[in-house]
C-alpha positions in Angstrom: 54.9 -35.0 108.2 52.3 -37.9 107.8 51.3 -40.7 110.2 49.2 -41.9 113.0 48.0 -39.4 115.3 46.3 -39.7 118.5 43.8 -37.2 120.8 44.8 -37.2 124.6 42.4 -37.3 127.3 42.9 -36.4 130.9 46.3 -36.1 132.4 47.6 -32.5 133.7 45.9 -29.5 132.3 49.0 -28.2 131.5 50.0 -30.7 128.7 51.5 -28.6 125.7 49.9 -30.8 123.0 46.5 -33.0 122.9 47.1 -34.4 119.7 50.4 -36.1 119.1 51.6 -38.5 116.7 51.7 -42.3 117.7 54.5 -44.2 116.0 54.1 -46.8 115.6 50.5 -47.3 117.0 50.3 -49.2 120.2 48.2 -49.4 123.1 50.1 -47.2 125.3 52.1 -44.3 124.8 54.3 -42.1 127.1 54.2 -38.4 126.8 57.6 -36.3 128.4 56.2 -33.9 131.2 57.9 -32.1 133.7 60.6 -34.4 134.8 58.5 -37.8 133.9 56.4 -39.4 131.7 52.5 -39.2 131.7 50.9 -42.6 130.2 47.9 -42.9 128.4 46.1 -45.9 127.2 44.1 -46.7 123.9 40.6 -46.5 124.2 37.8 -47.8 121.7 36.9 -44.3 121.2 37.6 -41.6 118.7 37.4 -38.0 118.8 36.4 -35.4 116.2 39.2 -33.0 116.1 40.6 -29.9 113.9 42.7 -32.7 112.3 39.9 -34.9 111.9 38.9 -38.0 113.5 41.6 -39.6 115.9 41.8 -42.4 118.2 41.4 -41.4 122.1 44.1 -42.5 124.4 42.8 -42.0 128.2 45.2 -40.7 130.7 46.5 -43.9 133.3 49.5 -43.0 135.2 52.5 -41.1 135.8 56.2 -42.0 136.4 59.1 -39.9 137.0 62.8 -39.7 135.8 65.3 -41.0 138.3 68.1 -38.2 138.6 
């Protein structure tokens, strides 16, 4: 699979992945996690990771999924 990936910074320590695909690249990313979504916003920073240099998305909010 090819595509743009991002490094997630902040948010819950228990997030299973810190490197995620972002398709299409945008300014905000929602990651499903434990009955809700963790929200991450794009930053101007980049991180050196085992998968190369990736844009950093920083945690900014959490929303719950209505039951």
